[in-house]
VEXGULO-432217 format. One record per residue (C-alpha): residue in three letters; x, y, z. Coordinates in nm, 2 decimals, padded with zeros to 4 digits, m for minus. Example, Ala and Ser with C-alpha at 12.3 -4.5 7.8 and 13.67 -1.06 7.14 Angstrom:
2
+--------+--------+--------+--------+
! marlum !     c1 !     c2 !     c3 !
+--------+--------+--------+--------+
!    ALA !  01.23 ! m00.45 !  00.78 !
!    SER !  01.37 ! m00.11 !  00.71 !
+--------+--------+--------+--------+
This chain:
312
+--------+--------+--------+--------+
! marlum !     c1 !     c2 !     c3 !
+--------+--------+--------+--------+
!    MET !  09.87 !  06.77 !  06.03 !
!    ASN !  10.18 !  06.66 !  06.22 !
!    ARG !  10.22 !  06.67 !  06.60 !
!    ILE !  10.40 !  07.00 !  06.60 !
!    ASP !  10.12 !  07.17 !  06.40 !
!    ALA !  09.85 !  07.03 !  06.62 !
!    TYR !  09.99 !  07.19 !  06.94 !
!    ALA !  10.12 !  07.51 !  06.79 !
!    PRO !  09.97 !  07.82 !  06.96 !
!    ALA !  09.75 !  08.04 !  06.74 !
!    ARG !  09.86 !  08.40 !  06.71 !
!    VAL !  09.61 !  08.69 !  06.75 !
!    GLY !  09.59 !  08.88 !  06.43 !
!    SER !  09.73 !  08.60 !  06.21 !
!    GLY !  09.39 !  08.55 !  06.05 !
!    ASN !  09.29 !  08.24 !  06.25 !
!    PHE !  09.08 !  08.43 !  06.50 !
!    THR !  08.88 !  08.75 !  06.50 !
!    VAL !  08.91 !  08.94 !  06.83 !
!    VAL !  08.59 !  09.11 !  06.93 !
!    PRO !  08.59 !  09.33 !  07.23 !
!    ALA !  08.34 !  09.22 !  07.50 !
!    ARG !  08.04 !  09.43 !  07.54 !
!    HIS !  07.92 !  09.55 !  07.88 !
!    PRO !  07.58 !  09.71 !  07.85 !
!    TRP !  07.52 !  09.72 !  08.22 !
!    ARG !  07.84 !  09.92 !  08.28 !
!    TRP !  07.72 !  10.17 !  08.03 !
!    LEU !  07.38 !  10.20 !  08.19 !
!    ALA !  07.54 !  10.24 !  08.54 !
!    GLY !  07.77 !  10.50 !  08.40 !
!    LEU !  07.49 !  10.69 !  08.24 !
!    GLY !  07.28 !  10.67 !  08.55 !
!    LEU !  07.56 !  10.80 !  08.77 !
!    THR !  07.64 !  11.08 !  08.52 !
!    ALA !  07.27 !  11.19 !  08.53 !
!    ILE !  07.28 !  11.20 !  08.91 !
!    ILE !  07.60 !  11.41 !  08.91 !
!    LEU !  07.46 !  11.65 !  08.65 !
!    LEU !  07.14 !  11.69 !  08.85 !
!    LEU !  07.34 !  11.77 !  09.17 !
!    VAL !  07.56 !  12.02 !  08.98 !
!    VAL !  07.26 !  12.20 !  08.82 !
!    SER !  07.09 !  12.21 !  09.16 !
!    ALA !  07.39 !  12.36 !  09.33 !
!    VAL !  07.46 !  12.61 !  09.06 !
!    THR !  07.10 !  12.73 !  09.02 !
!    ASN !  07.01 !  12.74 !  09.39 !
!    PRO !  07.09 !  13.10 !  09.51 !
!    ARG !  07.10 !  12.99 !  09.88 !
!    PHE !  07.44 !  12.84 !  09.82 !
!    GLY !  07.58 !  13.19 !  09.79 !
!    TRP !  07.86 !  13.12 !  09.55 !
!    ASP !  07.94 !  13.49 !  09.52 !
!    LYS !  08.00 !  13.49 !  09.90 !
!    VAL !  08.21 !  13.17 !  09.87 !
!    ALA !  08.44 !  13.34 !  09.62 !
!    ARG !  08.46 !  13.65 !  09.85 !
!    TYR !  08.56 !  13.47 !  10.16 !
!    PHE !  08.77 !  13.19 !  10.00 !
!    ARG !  09.09 !  13.39 !  10.05 !
!    ASP !  08.99 !  13.59 !  10.35 !
!    VAL !  09.27 !  13.66 !  10.60 !
!    THR !  09.09 !  13.49 !  10.89 !
!    ILE !  09.04 !  13.18 !  10.68 !
!    VAL !  09.40 !  13.17 !  10.56 !
!    ASN !  09.52 !  13.21 !  10.92 !
!    GLY !  09.29 !  12.93 !  11.02 !
!    ILE !  09.44 !  12.70 !  10.76 !
!    GLY !  09.79 !  12.77 !  10.91 !
!    ILE !  09.67 !  12.67 !  11.26 !
!    THR !  09.51 !  12.36 !  11.11 !
!    LEU !  09.83 !  12.25 !  10.93 !
!    PHE !  10.04 !  12.33 !  11.24 !
!    LEU !  09.81 !  12.12 !  11.46 !
!    THR !  09.82 !  11.84 !  11.21 !
!    VAL !  10.20 !  11.82 !  11.18 !
!    VAL !  10.27 !  11.86 !  11.55 !
!    CYS !  10.00 !  11.61 !  11.67 !
!    MET !  10.11 !  11.36 !  11.41 !
!    ALA !  10.47 !  11.40 !  11.52 !
!    VAL !  10.37 !  11.34 !  11.88 !
!    GLY !  10.15 !  11.04 !  11.78 !
!    ILE !  10.42 !  10.88 !  11.56 !
!    GLY !  10.70 !  10.92 !  11.81 !
!    LEU !  10.50 !  10.80 !  12.11 !
!    GLY !  10.33 !  10.53 !  11.89 !
!    VAL !  10.66 !  10.37 !  11.80 !
!    LEU !  10.76 !  10.36 !  12.17 !
!    LEU !  10.43 !  10.21 !  12.27 !
!    ALA !  10.45 !  09.95 !  11.99 !
!    VAL !  10.80 !  09.84 !  12.11 !
!    MET !  10.67 !  09.83 !  12.47 !
!    GLN !  10.38 !  09.60 !  12.36 !
!    LEU !  10.62 !  09.36 !  12.20 !
!    SER !  10.86 !  09.38 !  12.49 !
!    PRO !  10.92 !  09.06 !  12.70 !
!    ASN !  10.88 !  09.28 !  13.01 !
!    PRO !  10.52 !  09.22 !  13.13 !
!    VAL !  10.50 !  09.56 !  13.31 !
!    ALA !  10.59 !  09.75 !  12.99 !
!    SER !  10.36 !  09.54 !  12.78 !
!    ALA !  10.07 !  09.58 !  13.02 !
!    PHE !  10.13 !  09.96 !  13.05 !
!    ALA !  10.12 !  10.00 !  12.67 !
!    GLY !  09.82 !  09.78 !  12.63 !
!    GLY !  09.63 !  09.98 !  12.90 !
!    TYR !  09.72 !  10.31 !  12.73 !
!    VAL !  09.59 !  10.19 !  12.39 !
!    THR !  09.27 !  10.05 !  12.55 !
!    ILE !  09.20 !  10.38 !  12.73 !
!    PHE !  09.28 !  10.62 !  12.45 !
!    ARG !  09.11 !  10.41 !  12.18 !
!    GLY !  08.81 !  10.34 !  12.39 !
!    THR !  08.71 !  10.70 !  12.47 !
!    PRO !  08.60 !  10.97 !  12.21 !
!    VAL !  08.87 !  11.22 !  12.11 !
!    LEU !  08.62 !  11.50 !  12.19 !
!    VAL !  08.59 !  11.39 !  12.55 !
!    GLN !  08.97 !  11.37 !  12.57 !
!    LEU !  09.00 !  11.73 !  12.44 !
!    LEU !  08.76 !  11.85 !  12.70 !
!    VAL !  08.93 !  11.66 !  12.98 !
!    TRP !  09.27 !  11.82 !  12.89 !
!    PHE !  09.11 !  12.16 !  12.86 !
!    ASN !  08.96 !  12.13 !  13.21 !
!    LEU !  09.26 !  11.97 !  13.37 !
!    SER !  09.29 !  12.25 !  13.62 !
!    ALA !  08.97 !  12.12 !  13.78 !
!    LEU !  09.16 !  11.81 !  13.88 !
!    TYR !  09.51 !  11.96 !  13.93 !
!    PRO !  09.51 !  12.33 !  14.00 !
!    GLU !  09.88 !  12.32 !  14.04 !
!    ILE !  10.12 !  12.10 !  13.84 !
!    SER !  10.45 !  12.01 !  14.00 !
!    PHE !  10.56 !  11.70 !  13.79 !
!    GLY !  10.67 !  11.55 !  14.12 !
!    ILE !  10.96 !  11.80 !  14.15 !
!    PRO !  10.99 !  11.97 !  14.49 !
!    GLY !  10.96 !  12.35 !  14.46 !
!    VAL !  10.78 !  12.34 !  14.12 !
!    ASN !  10.43 !  12.47 !  14.13 !
!    LEU !  10.28 !  12.56 !  13.79 !
!    ASP !  09.94 !  12.71 !  13.75 !
!    ALA !  09.74 !  12.47 !  13.53 !
!    ASN !  09.52 !  12.74 !  13.39 !
!    GLN !  09.83 !  12.92 !  13.25 !
!    LEU !  10.01 !  12.60 !  13.15 !
!    ILE !  09.71 !  12.42 !  12.97 !
!    THR !  09.61 !  12.68 !  12.71 !
!    PRO !  09.35 !  12.59 !  12.44 !
!    LEU !  09.63 !  12.52 !  12.19 !
!    THR !  09.82 !  12.30 !  12.44 !
!    ALA !  09.51 !  12.11 !  12.53 !
!    ALA !  09.44 !  12.05 !  12.15 !
!    ILE !  09.80 !  11.92 !  12.10 !
!    LEU !  09.78 !  11.69 !  12.41 !
!    GLY !  09.43 !  11.56 !  12.32 !
!    LEU !  09.49 !  11.49 !  11.95 !
!    GLY !  09.86 !  11.38 !  11.99 !
!    LEU !  09.81 !  11.13 !  12.27 !
!    ASN !  09.50 !  10.99 !  12.11 !
!    GLU !  09.68 !  10.95 !  11.78 !
!    ALA !  09.97 !  10.77 !  11.96 !
!    ALA !  09.73 !  10.48 !  12.05 !
!    TYR !  09.63 !  10.42 !  11.69 !
!    MET !  09.99 !  10.47 !  11.56 !
!    SER !  10.11 !  10.21 !  11.81 !
!    GLU !  09.89 !  09.95 !  11.65 !
!    ILE !  10.00 !  10.04 !  11.30 !
!    VAL !  10.37 !  10.02 !  11.40 !
!    ARG !  10.32 !  09.70 !  11.59 !
!    ALA !  10.15 !  09.54 !  11.28 !
!    GLY !  10.43 !  09.66 !  11.06 !
!    ILE !  10.70 !  09.51 !  11.30 !
!    GLN !  10.52 !  09.18 !  11.32 !
!    SER !  10.49 !  09.16 !  10.94 !
!    ILE !  10.87 !  09.11 !  10.92 !
!    ASP !  10.99 !  08.76 !  10.93 !
!    HIS !  11.14 !  08.66 !  11.27 !
!    GLY !  11.44 !  08.52 !  11.10 !
!    GLN !  11.56 !  08.88 !  11.03 !
!    THR !  11.58 !  08.95 !  11.40 !
!    GLU !  11.75 !  08.61 !  11.47 !
!    ALA !  12.01 !  08.68 !  11.20 !
!    ALA !  12.08 !  09.02 !  11.35 !
!    GLY !  12.11 !  08.87 !  11.69 !
!    ALA !  12.35 !  08.61 !  11.56 !
!    LEU !  12.57 !  08.89 !  11.43 !
!    GLY !  12.58 !  09.04 !  11.77 !
!    MET !  12.36 !  09.35 !  11.70 !
!    PRO !  12.17 !  09.48 !  12.01 !
!    ARG !  11.79 !  09.50 !  12.01 !
!    ILE !  11.77 !  09.87 !  11.95 !
!    LEU !  12.01 !  09.86 !  11.66 !
!    THR !  11.82 !  09.56 !  11.51 !
!    LEU !  11.50 !  09.75 !  11.54 !
!    THR !  11.62 !  10.07 !  11.38 !
!    ARG !  11.85 !  09.92 !  11.12 !
!    VAL !  11.68 !  09.60 !  11.02 !
!    VAL !  11.32 !  09.57 !  11.12 !
!    LEU !  11.17 !  09.93 !  11.09 !
!    PRO !  11.32 !  10.00 !  10.74 !
!    GLN !  11.15 !  09.68 !  10.61 !
!    ALA !  10.83 !  09.75 !  10.80 !
!    MET !  10.79 !  10.10 !  10.65 !
!    ARG !  10.62 !  09.97 !  10.34 !
!    VAL !  10.35 !  09.83 !  10.57 !
!    ILE !  10.34 !  10.13 !  10.80 !
!    ILE !  10.34 !  10.41 !  10.54 !
!    PRO !  09.99 !  10.36 !  10.38 !
!    PRO !  09.79 !  10.36 !  10.70 !
!    THR !  10.00 !  10.64 !  10.85 !
!    GLY !  09.92 !  10.85 !  10.54 !
!    ASN !  09.55 !  10.78 !  10.61 !
!    GLU !  09.59 !  10.87 !  10.97 !
!    PHE !  09.76 !  11.20 !  10.87 !
!    ILE !  09.47 !  11.29 !  10.64 !
!    GLY !  09.23 !  11.18 !  10.92 !
!    MET !  09.42 !  11.40 !  11.17 !
!    LEU !  09.38 !  11.70 !  10.93 !
!    LYS !  09.00 !  11.67 !  10.95 !
!    THR !  08.99 !  11.57 !  11.32 !
!    THR !  09.15 !  11.91 !  11.40 !
!    SER !  08.81 !  12.06 !  11.33 !
!    LEU !  08.71 !  11.93 !  11.68 !
!    VAL !  08.94 !  12.19 !  11.85 !
!    SER !  08.68 !  12.45 !  11.75 !
!    VAL !  08.50 !  12.36 !  12.08 !
!    LEU !  08.82 !  12.48 !  12.26 !
!    ALA !  08.81 !  12.82 !  12.07 !
!    VAL !  09.13 !  12.74 !  11.89 !
!    PRO !  09.12 !  12.95 !  11.57 !
!    ASP !  09.16 !  12.67 !  11.32 !
!    LEU !  09.00 !  12.66 !  10.98 !
!    LEU !  08.65 !  12.56 !  11.10 !
!    TYR !  08.65 !  12.80 !  11.40 !
!    SER !  08.76 !  13.08 !  11.17 !
!    ALA !  08.47 !  13.02 !  10.94 !
!    GLN !  08.24 !  13.01 !  11.25 !
!    ILE !  08.37 !  13.34 !  11.36 !
!    ILE !  08.28 !  13.50 !  11.03 !
!    TYR !  07.93 !  13.35 !  10.99 !
!    SER !  07.84 !  13.44 !  11.35 !
!    LYS !  07.88 !  13.80 !  11.24 !
!    ASN !  07.73 !  13.80 !  10.89 !
!    LEU !  07.49 !  13.50 !  10.93 !
!    GLN !  07.62 !  13.34 !  10.60 !
!    VAL !  07.64 !  12.99 !  10.75 !
!    ILE !  07.63 !  12.78 !  10.43 !
!    PRO !  07.87 !  12.98 !  10.22 !
!    LEU !  08.13 !  12.98 !  10.50 !
!    LEU !  08.09 !  12.61 !  10.56 !
!    ILE !  08.14 !  12.55 !  10.19 !
!    VAL !  08.46 !  12.76 !  10.20 !
!    ALA !  08.59 !  12.55 !  10.49 !
!    SER !  08.50 !  12.23 !  10.31 !
!    LEU !  08.67 !  12.33 !  09.99 !
!    TRP !  08.99 !  12.41 !  10.17 !
!    TYR !  08.98 !  12.08 !  10.35 !
!    ILE !  08.93 !  11.90 !  10.02 !
!    ILE !  09.22 !  12.09 !  09.86 !
!    VAL !  09.47 !  12.02 !  10.14 !
!    THR !  09.37 !  11.65 !  10.17 !
!    THR !  09.41 !  11.61 !  09.80 !
!    VAL !  09.76 !  11.75 !  09.81 !
!    PHE !  09.86 !  11.52 !  10.09 !
!    THR !  09.70 !  11.22 !  09.92 !
!    ILE !  09.92 !  11.28 !  09.61 !
!    GLY !  10.23 !  11.31 !  09.84 !
!    GLN !  10.13 !  10.99 !  10.01 !
!    GLY !  10.12 !  10.81 !  09.67 !
!    TYR !  10.48 !  10.92 !  09.59 !
!    LEU !  10.59 !  10.82 !  09.94 !
!    GLU !  10.44 !  10.47 !  09.90 !
!    ARG !  10.62 !  10.43 !  09.57 !
!    ARG !  10.95 !  10.53 !  09.74 !
!    PHE !  10.92 !  10.26 !  10.00 !
!    SER !  10.77 !  10.00 !  09.76 !
!    ARG !  11.09 !  09.98 !  09.55 !
!    GLY !  11.26 !  09.65 !  09.57 !
!    SER !  10.96 !  09.48 !  09.75 !
!    SER !  10.73 !  09.42 !  09.46 !
!    ARG !  10.76 !  09.41 !  09.08 !
!    SER !  10.50 !  09.68 !  09.03 !
!    VAL !  10.50 !  10.00 !  09.24 !
!    PRO !  10.17 !  10.19 !  09.30 !
!    PRO !  10.09 !  10.43 !  09.01 !
!    THR !  10.11 !  10.80 !  09.06 !
!    ALA !  09.82 !  11.04 !  09.00 !
!    LEU !  09.96 !  11.14 !  08.66 !
!    GLU !  10.00 !  10.77 !  08.56 !
!    ARG !  09.64 !  10.69 !  08.67 !
!    ALA !  09.51 !  10.99 !  08.47 !
!    ALA !  09.72 !  10.88 !  08.16 !
!    LYS !  09.58 !  10.53 !  08.19 !
!    PHE !  09.22 !  10.67 !  08.21 !
!    PHE !  09.26 !  10.88 !  07.90 !
!    ARG !  09.45 !  10.62 !  07.70 !
!    VAL !  09.29 !  10.57 !  07.36 !
!    HIS !  09.44 !  10.24 !  07.25 !
!    SER !  09.42 !  09.93 !  07.46 !
!    PRO !  09.72 !  09.69 !  07.49 !
!    LEU !  09.53 !  09.43 !  07.29 !
!    ALA !  09.47 !  09.67 !  07.01 !
!    LYS !  09.84 !  09.76 !  07.01 !
!    GLY !  09.95 !  09.40 !  07.01 !
!    LYS !  09.70 !  09.33 !  06.72 !
!    GLY !  09.84 !  09.62 !  06.52 !
!    LYS !  10.19 !  09.50 !  06.56 !
!    SER !  10.12 !  09.14 !  06.46 !
!    SER !  09.91 !  09.23 !  06.15 !
+--------+--------+--------+--------+
């Protein structure tokens, strides 16, 4: 055997080797065990009449429930818009060389992240106990706090301002992930700081900001259920109104849960496509879509089997 033959790589499927797929018995046992648990839970849920699946089907498209979904989506979009806008401003202030602006933003984040969002909602709802009249420091302006701070306004203020504290940390991390040389190069070209931030830094930071922002959006959708304590007719409060009359607590809670799952699933799929959009050009492989993941799961032939078939 000459030197070339001694170091020549062997080809799979050429007859020199027999490729045997690795066996994973523990994976099969774990899969069978989990499948058995899932089947037991499904059978228990289907056969237990106390779940009231007929009542779930009856109230699933109830007008009150549908209107509650609209209020929930409205609160989610508005509060996230407030949180993102104010969060970007707070992130810039935290990174500012101005010590007063940096200290203010840091104190805001500390206060709103350190107190429960339910407490913040109740404080905004009872703001009239502290300030019966609101003037905004403008002479001649005296607004009645009870009329100005409605339950819906208190919900938007409580959820939006709380979300701004978390979004500021996400945006700050995204800005700091960009190499400082980008900012220096923009400054060398004479670009002002605002233009550098909006045209150079933030577009590159979006691929870092988008995934956690999507998670915050989905979290906000579920956090809106807390506004039921303020009697805002969201999805959960609408279900509570119905079961307070007919006493069908479990079926109505199942209806609310199913709608939350449906809406969050839709937003999760949209988040995946948005991540793909901002991942282009930054990595060789973009995150797979839901359809691509499903196709991969149900794929029959493995890449090794395909390669072996071609070489044989």
